[in-house]
Backbone as a chain_set.jsonl record, in Angstrom:
{"seq": "XXXXXXXXXXXXXXXXXXXXXXXXXXXXXXXXXXXXXXXXXXXXXXXXXXXX", "coords": {"N": [[35.698, 17.196, -13.182], [34.459, 14.248, -11.781], [31.645, 13.825, -9.588], [31.718, 12.907, -6.106], [30.556, 9.741, -5.037], [27.46, 9.33, -3.345], [26.478, 7.072, -1.603], [24.779, 6.369, 0.51], [22.654, 8.261, 0.46], [21.645, 7.751, -2.106], [20.779, 5.125, -1.79], [18.79, 5.446, 0.177], [16.967, 6.969, -1.302], [16.22, 5.149, -3.324], [15.034, 3.189, -1.697], [12.908, 4.68, -0.647], [11.404, 5.186, -2.963], [10.749, 2.57, -3.625], [9.194, 1.812, -1.405], [7.054, 3.589, -1.723], [5.961, 2.687, -4.126], [5.215, 0.117, -3.38], [3.281, 0.67, -1.41], [1.37, 1.921, -2.993], [0.593, -0.169, -4.681], [-0.506, -1.89, -2.769], [-2.67, -0.362, -1.87], [-4.167, -0.334, -4.199], [-4.814, -3.026, -4.385], [-6.445, -3.348, -2.122], [-8.536, -1.636, -2.789], [-9.518, -2.936, -5.054], [-10.366, -5.302, -3.922], [-12.424, -4.39, -2.278], [-14.202, -3.473, -4.223], [-14.909, -5.866, -5.412], [-16.451, -7.167, -3.557], [-19.779, -8.177, -2.669], [-22.478, -5.82, -2.29], [-24.146, -5.892, 0.072], [-22.702, -7.574, 1.73], [-20.349, -6.344, 2.74], [-21.206, -4.481, 4.669], [-22.668, -6.062, 6.544], [-20.718, -7.805, 7.425], [-18.905, -6.156, 8.803], [-20.505, -5.351, 10.895], [-20.944, -7.764, 12.297], [-18.353, -8.391, 13.083], [-17.735, -6.358, 14.884], [-19.56, -6.865, 16.877], [-18.707, -9.125, 18.141]], "CA": [[35.948, 16.132, -12.23], [33.181, 13.636, -11.381], [31.256, 14.009, -8.183], [31.923, 11.757, -5.22], [29.282, 9.036, -4.862], [26.811, 9.41, -2.044], [25.752, 5.809, -1.628], [23.713, 6.374, 1.514], [21.516, 9.032, -0.041], [21.081, 7.03, -3.246], [20.088, 3.95, -1.25], [17.564, 5.931, 0.818], [16.041, 7.388, -2.359], [15.684, 3.917, -3.921], [14.139, 2.574, -0.715], [11.711, 5.508, -0.569], [10.625, 4.92, -4.173], [10.254, 1.201, -3.519], [8.12, 1.825, -0.417], [5.91, 4.294, -2.31], [5.37, 1.791, -5.122], [4.589, -0.984, -2.641], [2.074, 1.203, -0.781], [0.403, 2.173, -4.064], [0.078, -1.469, -5.105], [-1.347, -2.397, -1.69], [-3.912, 0.411, -1.901], [-4.926, -0.798, -5.359], [-5.349, -4.355, -4.041], [-7.54, -3.147, -1.177], [-9.65, -1.054, -3.539], [-10.072, -3.978, -5.92], [-11.058, -6.253, -3.049], [-13.67, -3.747, -1.864], [-15.102, -3.443, -5.379], [-15.363, -7.212, -5.761], [-17.406, -7.635, -2.55], [-21.19, -7.788, -2.866], [-22.769, -4.618, -1.505], [-24.674, -6.212, 1.39], [-21.751, -8.333, 2.534], [-19.37, -5.499, 3.411], [-21.814, -3.896, 5.865], [-23.034, -7.082, 7.52], [-19.509, -8.387, 7.973], [-18.352, -5.231, 9.776], [-21.377, -5.366, 12.069], [-20.715, -8.992, 13.063], [-17.021, -8.343, 13.656], [-17.73, -5.459, 16.037], [-20.416, -7.418, 17.918], [-17.996, -10.212, 18.841]], "C": [[34.591, 15.557, -11.78], [32.914, 13.829, -9.888], [31.531, 12.735, -7.387], [30.584, 11.061, -5.008], [28.758, 9.17, -3.432], [25.891, 8.192, -1.936], [24.586, 5.782, -0.645], [22.469, 7.093, 1.032], [20.849, 8.316, -1.206], [20.275, 5.821, -2.776], [18.759, 4.366, -0.607], [16.526, 6.336, -0.217], [15.414, 6.169, -3.034], [14.691, 3.251, -2.983], [12.828, 3.345, -0.598], [10.806, 5.246, -1.772], [10.003, 3.527, -4.125], [9.078, 1.133, -2.543], [6.872, 2.511, -0.973], [5.195, 3.403, -3.318], [4.628, 0.65, -4.436], [3.282, -0.524, -1.994], [0.986, 1.449, -1.822], [-0.225, 0.854, -4.536], [-0.862, -2.051, -4.044], [-2.689, -1.669, -1.666], [-4.788, -0.031, -3.065], [-5.546, -2.163, -5.076], [-6.551, -4.225, -3.108], [-8.765, -2.596, -1.9], [-10.312, -2.103, -4.428], [-10.861, -4.991, -5.094], [-12.397, -5.676, -2.599], [-14.675, -3.708, -3.01], [-15.681, -4.818, -5.674], [-16.37, -7.764, -4.759], [-18.83, -7.286, -2.967], [-21.537, -6.644, -1.913], [-23.254, -4.939, -0.09], [-23.664, -6.883, 2.295], [-20.799, -7.446, 3.315], [-19.943, -4.884, 4.69], [-22.089, -4.945, 6.924], [-21.8, -7.687, 8.165], [-18.887, -7.457, 9.014], [-19.211, -5.21, 11.034], [-21.133, -6.621, 12.907], [-19.346, -8.991, 13.7], [-17.008, -7.448, 14.896], [-18.568, -6.026, 17.179], [-19.691, -8.486, 18.726], [-17.038, -9.727, 19.869]], "O": [[33.682, 16.314, -11.438], [33.822, 13.971, -9.07], [31.569, 11.635, -7.937], [29.571, 11.734, -4.815], [29.513, 9.129, -2.46], [24.683, 8.286, -2.152], [23.527, 5.231, -0.945], [21.356, 6.589, 1.18], [19.622, 8.274, -1.287], [19.205, 5.538, -3.315], [17.732, 3.722, -0.819], [15.336, 6.077, -0.037], [14.21, 6.155, -3.289], [13.63, 2.799, -3.414], [11.761, 2.745, -0.465], [9.593, 5.101, -1.624], [8.859, 3.337, -4.54], [8.078, 0.471, -2.822], [5.755, 2.06, -0.721], [3.965, 3.368, -3.358], [3.541, 0.264, -4.864], [2.287, -1.248, -2.027], [-0.192, 1.209, -1.557], [-1.433, 0.782, -4.762], [-1.892, -2.636, -4.379], [-3.73, -2.294, -1.465], [-6.011, -0.097, -2.936], [-6.678, -2.428, -5.482], [-7.557, -4.913, -3.284], [-9.89, -3.033, -1.657], [-11.538, -2.145, -4.534], [-11.905, -5.476, -5.529], [-13.395, -6.395, -2.545], [-15.873, -3.891, -2.789], [-16.817, -4.929, -6.135], [-17.075, -8.727, -5.064], [-19.068, -6.228, -3.549], [-20.94, -6.526, -0.843], [-22.803, -4.302, 0.862], [-23.764, -6.769, 3.517], [-20.468, -7.768, 4.456], [-19.234, -4.777, 5.691], [-21.77, -4.735, 8.094], [-21.835, -8.047, 9.342], [-18.383, -7.94, 10.028], [-18.681, -5.064, 12.136], [-21.12, -6.531, 14.135], [-19.189, -9.551, 14.785], [-16.323, -7.765, 15.868], [-18.315, -5.702, 18.34], [-20.036, -8.722, 19.884], [-16.379, -10.532, 20.527]]}, "num_chains": 1, "name": "protein.A"}
């Protein structure tokens, strides 16, 4: 006899996987953005932002 569907649990699992994938992609974007910055710019920009 087939098991009864547990739609709530299946939905939560899909949402969890989707959120994990989205977070991984966002982290990759941030890392790529940091790599593309010139070395001197990242430090000077943080100093000017904190001074304001």
